C-alpha positions as a printed NumPy array, in Angstrom:
array([[-44.562,  -8.061,  46.536],
       [-46.033, -11.301,  45.275],
       [-43.87 , -14.092,  43.883],
       [-44.921, -13.422,  40.281],
       [-43.989,  -9.758,  40.573],
       [-40.598, -10.771,  41.995],
       [-39.909, -13.128,  39.054],
       [-40.924, -10.464,  36.556],
       [-38.537,  -8.022,  38.196],
       [-35.644, -10.471,  37.944],
       [-36.399, -11.156,  34.286],
       [-36.302,  -7.447,  33.569],
       [-32.791,  -7.067,  34.949],
       [-30.142,  -7.454,  32.225],
       [-26.707,  -8.496,  33.35 ],
       [-23.623,  -8.497,  31.148],
       [-22.124, -11.921,  30.441],
       [-18.641, -12.789,  31.634],
       [-16.334, -11.438,  28.928],
       [-12.686, -12.455,  29.546],
       [-11.947, -12.28 ,  25.786],
       [-13.164,  -8.667,  25.538],
       [-15.452,  -9.799,  22.746],
       [-18.099,  -7.253,  23.751],
       [-15.797,  -4.33 ,  24.493],
       [-17.48 ,  -1.005,  23.809],
       [-16.222,   0.631,  20.586],
       [-18.255,   3.83 ,  20.225],
       [-16.232,   5.485,  17.435],
       [-16.286,   4.662,  13.734],
       [-15.117,   6.   ,  10.412],
       [-15.035,   5.005,   6.75 ],
       [-11.925,   5.548,   4.652],
       [-10.83 ,   4.594,   1.15 ],
       [ -7.456,   2.908,   0.845],
       [ -6.443,   3.818,  -2.696],
       [-10.169,   3.888,  -3.45 ],
       [-11.227,   0.682,  -1.628],
       [-13.642,   1.128,   1.326],
       [-12.391,   0.451,   4.85 ],
       [-14.73 ,   0.652,   7.85 ],
       [-13.048,   1.11 ,  11.237],
       [-14.697,   0.725,  14.647],
       [-12.652,   1.731,  17.673],
       [-12.622,   3.368,  21.085],
       [ -9.828,   5.825,  20.247],
       [ -9.75 ,   9.095,  18.321],
       [ -6.036,   8.431,  17.737],
       [ -6.934,   5.477,  15.511],
       [ -9.301,   7.524,  13.364],
       [ -6.772,  10.341,  13.076],
       [ -4.109,   7.874,  11.965],
       [ -6.479,   6.409,   9.371],
       [ -7.19 ,   9.895,   8.034],
       [ -3.442,  10.476,   7.668],
       [ -3.16 ,   7.292,   5.61 ],
       [ -6.25 ,   7.596,   3.416],
       [ -8.053,  10.859,   4.072],
       [ -7.089,  12.166,   0.625],
       [ -8.802,   9.307,  -1.247],
       [-12.386,   8.948,  -2.414],
       [-14.267,   5.758,  -3.176],
       [-13.332,   4.427,  -6.604],
       [-14.149,   0.725,  -6.367],
       [-17.486,  -0.9  ,  -5.601],
       [-16.279,  -3.662,  -3.312],
       [-17.41 ,  -5.071,   0.004],
       [-15.73 ,  -2.906,   2.667],
       [-12.899,  -4.188,   4.786],
       [-13.959,  -4.195,   8.452],
       [-11.482,  -3.431,  11.23 ],
       [-12.161,  -3.476,  14.983],
       [ -9.314,  -1.761,  16.811],
       [ -9.258,  -1.777,  20.611],
       [ -6.952,   0.65 ,  22.397],
       [ -6.165,  -0.122,  26.038],
       [ -4.394,   2.042,  28.644],
       [ -1.883,  -0.608,  29.651],
       [  1.234,  -1.517,  27.704],
       [  4.307,   0.113,  26.208],
       [  4.927,   1.287,  22.675],
       [  4.841,  -1.875,  20.574],
       [  8.243,  -3.347,  19.748],
       [  8.823,  -4.287,  16.111],
       [  6.336,  -7.122,  15.486],
       [  6.7  , -10.462,  13.794],
       [  4.417, -11.3  ,  10.857],
       [  3.299, -14.892,  10.376],
       [  0.745, -16.785,   8.288],
       [ -0.577, -20.334,   7.954],
       [ -3.5  , -21.619,   5.856],
       [ -5.026, -18.223,   5.33 ],
       [ -4.626, -17.005,   8.92 ],
       [ -2.273, -14.101,   9.563],
       [ -0.918, -12.478,  12.702],
       [  0.996,  -9.368,  13.699],
       [  2.418,  -9.847,  17.19 ],
       [  4.57 ,  -7.431,  19.165],
       [  3.685,  -8.414,  22.737],
       [  0.673,  -9.222,  24.934],
       [ -0.696,  -5.674,  24.572],
       [ -0.039,  -5.114,  20.856],
       [ -1.208,  -7.64 ,  18.273],
       [ -3.562,  -8.173,  15.34 ],
       [ -5.205, -11.142,  13.613],
       [ -7.023, -11.594,  10.301],
       [ -7.994, -14.353,   7.886],
       [ -8.025, -14.466,   4.102],
       [-11.461, -16.107,   4.12 ],
       [-13.019, -12.858,   5.373],
       [-12.596,  -9.117,   4.973],
       [-12.393,  -8.687,   8.763],
       [ -9.458,  -7.995,  11.086],
       [ -9.119,  -7.073,  14.738],
       [ -6.317,  -5.415,  16.633],
       [ -5.447,  -4.646,  20.269],
       [ -2.844,  -1.964,  20.914],
       [ -1.722,   0.157,  23.839],
       [ -2.459,   3.859,  24.119],
       [  1.247,   4.554,  23.589],
       [  1.216,   2.644,  20.3  ],
       [ -1.954,   4.317,  19.034],
       [ -0.561,   7.752,  19.898],
       [  2.537,   7.153,  17.751],
       [  0.737,   7.433,  14.429],
       [  3.743,   6.69 ,  12.229],
       [  4.561,   3.49 ,  14.132],
       [  0.947,   2.38 ,  14.43 ],
       [  0.2  ,   3.001,  10.746],
       [  3.36 ,   1.291,   9.505],
       [  3.19 ,  -1.879,  11.572],
       [ -0.524,  -2.347,  12.242],
       [ -3.119,  -0.209,  10.477],
       [ -1.748,  -0.082,   6.93 ],
       [ -0.365,  -3.611,   7.122],
       [ -3.765,  -5.048,   8.052],
       [ -5.557,  -3.161,   5.29 ],
       [ -3.036,  -3.817,   2.542],
       [ -2.751,  -7.495,   3.441],
       [ -6.536,  -7.926,   3.365],
       [ -6.738,  -6.101,   0.039],
       [ -4.051,  -8.421,  -1.316],
       [ -6.144, -11.414,  -0.235],
       [ -9.246, -10.235,  -2.075],
       [ -9.085,  -7.273,  -4.427],
       [ -5.567,  -6.382,  -5.625],
       [ -2.23 ,  -7.862,  -6.669],
       [  0.674,  -5.714,  -5.431],
       [  3.837,  -5.656,  -7.554],
       [  7.141,  -4.027,  -6.664],
       [  7.184,  -1.391,  -9.396],
       [  6.766,   2.332,  -9.912],
       [  4.218,   3.515, -12.443],
       [  4.133,   6.589, -14.677],
       [  1.932,   7.334, -17.684],
       [  2.142,   9.402, -20.822],
       [ -0.813,  10.054, -23.14 ],
       [ -2.788,   7.484, -21.169],
       [ -0.284,   4.643, -21.592],
       [  1.306,   3.375, -18.376],
       [  4.887,   2.221, -17.897],
       [  5.808,  -0.069, -15.014],
       [  9.337,   0.658, -13.796],
       [ 10.601,  -2.567, -12.243],
       [ 13.758,  -3.44 , -10.335],
       [ 15.214,  -4.242,  -6.97 ],
       [ 15.539,  -1.658,  -4.212],
       [ 18.159,   0.859,  -5.295],
       [ 17.394,   0.563,  -9.002],
       [ 16.008,   4.115,  -9.02 ],
       [ 12.268,   3.568,  -9.296],
       [ 11.336,   6.531,  -7.089],
       [ 13.819,   9.02 ,  -8.537],
       [ 13.087,   8.091, -12.141],
       [  9.313,   8.221, -11.671],
       [  9.626,  11.695, -10.119],
       [ 11.98 ,  12.796, -12.918],
       [  9.379,  11.678, -15.444],
       [  6.68 ,  13.623, -13.581],
       [  8.84 ,  16.761, -13.634],
       [  9.184,  16.309, -17.398],
       [  5.412,  16.252, -17.974],
       [  4.5  ,  12.614, -17.423],
       [  1.652,  11.616, -15.109],
       [  2.757,  10.243, -11.745],
       [  0.832,   7.152, -10.59 ],
       [  3.102,   5.612,  -7.944],
       [  6.762,   5.379,  -7.022],
       [  7.359,   1.96 ,  -5.465],
       [  4.352,  -0.329,  -5.157],
       [  1.661,  -0.672,  -7.817],
       [ -1.516,  -2.711,  -7.62 ],
       [ -2.96 ,  -4.752, -10.463],
       [ -6.652,  -5.652, -10.469],
       [ -7.277,  -9.401, -10.815],
       [-10.924,  -8.886, -11.817],
       [-10.073,  -6.55 , -14.693],
       [ -8.872,  -7.677, -18.121],
       [ -7.522,  -4.311, -19.291],
       [ -4.223,  -4.4  , -17.321],
       [ -5.309,  -1.623, -14.964],
       [ -2.615,  -0.407, -12.575],
       [ -3.538,   1.407,  -9.348],
       [ -1.006,   3.607,  -7.567],
       [ -0.566,   5.912,  -4.635],
       [ -0.192,   9.232,  -6.473],
       [ -0.451,  11.589,  -3.503],
       [  2.89 ,  10.709,  -1.93 ],
       [  6.477,  10.313,  -3.132],
       [  9.196,   8.823,  -0.971],
       [ 12.916,   9.372,  -1.581],
       [ 16.239,   8.409,  -0.097],
       [ 17.969,  11.003,   2.024],
       [ 20.26 ,  12.129,  -0.837],
       [ 17.333,  13.209,  -3.05 ],
       [ 17.818,  16.99 ,  -2.525],
       [ 21.158,  16.651,  -4.294],
       [ 19.27 ,  15.318,  -7.329],
       [ 16.134,  17.459,  -7.181],
       [ 16.826,  21.005,  -5.9  ],
       [ 13.136,  21.567,  -5.135],
       [ 13.439,  19.014,  -2.332],
       [ 15.993,  21.135,  -0.481],
       [ 14.655,  21.841,   2.969],
       [ 12.791,  18.571,   3.329],
       [ 14.163,  16.736,   6.351],
       [ 14.956,  13.011,   6.116],
       [ 13.269,  11.055,   8.862],
       [ 13.761,   7.527,  10.08 ],
       [ 10.845,   5.301,   9.19 ],
       [  9.74 ,   2.71 ,  11.753],
       [ 11.903,   0.12 ,   9.952],
       [ 14.974,   2.317,  10.517],
       [ 15.43 ,   3.487,   6.93 ],
       [ 15.981,   7.193,   6.364],
       [ 13.64 ,   8.695,   3.808],
       [ 12.05 ,  11.932,   2.686],
       [  8.268,  11.862,   2.271],
       [  6.772,  14.505,   0.007],
       [  3.114,  15.28 ,  -0.585],
       [  2.738,  15.897,  -4.303],
       [  0.019,  18.435,  -3.583],
       [  2.953,  20.732,  -2.813],
       [  3.972,  20.521,  -6.485],
       [  0.868,  21.649,  -8.416],
       [  2.674,  21.488, -11.767],
       [  2.98 ,  17.697, -11.452],
       [  0.099,  15.72 , -12.887],
       [ -1.101,  12.693, -10.975],
       [ -3.587,   9.889, -11.599],
       [ -4.778,   7.068,  -9.383],
       [ -4.718,   4.491, -12.182],
       [ -3.824,   3.824, -15.791],
       [ -3.584,   1.013, -18.322],
       [ -0.206,  -0.71 , -18.479],
       [  1.308,  -0.54 , -21.948],
       [  4.981,  -1.265, -21.31 ],
       [  7.354,  -2.948, -18.831],
       [ 10.798,  -1.518, -18.127],
       [ 13.466,  -3.286, -16.094],
       [ 15.842,  -0.71 , -14.602],
       [ 19.619,  -1.159, -14.611],
       [ 21.231,   1.907, -13.084],
       [ 24.985,   2.417, -13.365],
       [ 27.478,   5.225, -12.748],
       [ 28.616,   6.099, -16.267],
       [ 27.722,   5.981, -19.964],
       [ 24.591,   7.066, -21.766],
       [ 21.089,   5.751, -21.392],
       [ 19.938,   3.001, -23.726],
       [ 17.085,   0.526, -23.936],
       [ 17.031,  -2.955, -25.376],
       [ 14.044,  -5.191, -25.905],
       [ 13.833,  -8.202, -23.608],
       [ 11.26 , -10.985, -23.379],
       [  8.276,  -9.881, -21.326],
       [  8.606, -13.148, -19.45 ],
       [ 11.947, -11.992, -17.993],
       [ 10.324,  -9.   , -16.301],
       [  7.166, -10.896, -15.328],
       [  9.167, -13.661, -13.667],
       [ 11.208, -11.048, -11.807],
       [  8.018,  -9.472, -10.44 ],
       [  6.596, -12.852,  -9.425],
       [  9.783, -13.779,  -7.578],
       [  9.532, -10.486,  -5.661],
       [  5.949, -11.179,  -4.505],
       [  5.316, -12.691,  -1.048],
       [  3.54 , -16.021,  -0.747],
       [  0.005, -15.758,   0.633],
       [ -1.062, -19.381,   0.185],
       [ -2.035, -21.426,  -2.862],
       [ -5.348, -19.754,  -3.724],
       [ -4.01 , -16.21 ,  -3.563],
       [ -0.717, -17.201,  -5.2  ],
       [ -2.633, -18.622,  -8.173],
       [ -4.557, -15.366,  -8.548],
       [ -1.315, -13.383,  -8.379],
       [  0.279, -15.599, -11.009],
       [ -2.666, -15.267, -13.414],
       [ -2.887, -11.508, -12.966],
       [  0.802, -10.718, -13.397],
       [  1.092, -13.026, -16.416],
       [ -1.421, -10.842, -18.264],
       [  1.501,  -8.477, -18.672],
       [  3.174, -11.   , -20.98 ],
       [  1.176,  -9.374, -23.788],
       [  2.947,  -5.992, -23.497],
       [  6.464,  -5.134, -24.727],
       [  9.337,  -5.118, -22.241],
       [ 12.725,  -3.435, -22.181],
       [ 15.848,  -3.193, -20.087],
       [ 16.784,   0.437, -19.479],
       [ 20.449,   0.981, -18.662],
       [ 21.12 ,   4.509, -17.474],
       [ 23.118,   6.814, -15.287],
       [ 21.735,  10.314, -15.871],
       [ 18.04 ,  10.818, -15.155],
       [ 17.394,  13.273, -17.988],
       [ 18.774,  10.811, -20.536],
       [ 16.68 ,   8.033, -19.043],
       [ 13.52 ,  10.137, -19.336],
       [ 14.298,  10.836, -23.011],
       [ 14.748,   7.137, -23.757],
       [ 11.552,   6.283, -21.875],
       [  9.653,   8.902, -23.873],
       [ 10.789,   7.25 , -27.123],
       [  9.781,   3.805, -25.835],
       [  6.423,   5.048, -24.701],
       [  5.797,   6.76 , -28.059],
       [  6.585,   3.543, -29.912],
       [  4.292,   1.597, -27.586],
       [  1.409,   3.987, -28.291],
       [  1.781,   3.384, -32.01 ],
       [  1.544,  -0.421, -31.724]])
């Protein structure tokens, strides 16, 4: 072999670069999902990851024309099931860190996140979804496309009511009681507002309802559902609303009324008008800080609700509360 042939042979040999950061790790699997209608593209080396994503969002179709979120999720054989992680953020950079084998990073300046988890973590779909997969997606959506507020949402004749209040105020039970009475169920705990829309659109998660473990004593149709401990330790009953075909659902509606819930043990249900600013400020105080730019967008979006009427609903019995809400909603429609 002549020298020139030898050089040509060497040039034709491709060698992989040193890759201690696993930047070029092979991720042969991919899938596209729609988190409450927003596109999410996942690249991974594990079928467990794609199955978990399908459990979270397989029931949704694309509803919003937005740049997709992009997730690269690497699953490695080493490592234990991830311990409960810590969540931290500085200047638009966010981390989820359990240990050296289970962590995730993302930045608000992009729609990209990456995650490394052990096979044991990926195989535990509930744990992986709760602490990593859904957290990454919902945090990125909150940086770019949505404003989450701690409120349930139900609608009647196309007009949405945000049910606001602290944990224990009865948002989930009252929203389900409304749905049983013919209202449209949009979401039972967290509702998204759209910062790029001026019509006060609310987006919910209408396919799933979550209750405390005493719910079967309130709703007989939930008898037989087994409470399970969520990864955060709280007992809850998760119900797919597809199992209740008589309940109407919708993925979004236009907010026409704010209701601050005040549940008590006795007396009838009653509603009194309150300044919209009282409810809006309560929602803003219950919203995490994501940095100045995002916080400003949250503030502007939530304050659009200052234009709708607001009430404080004091109640004990659910059926009475639904009746009072129906009257409020009817009056709101007529305005």
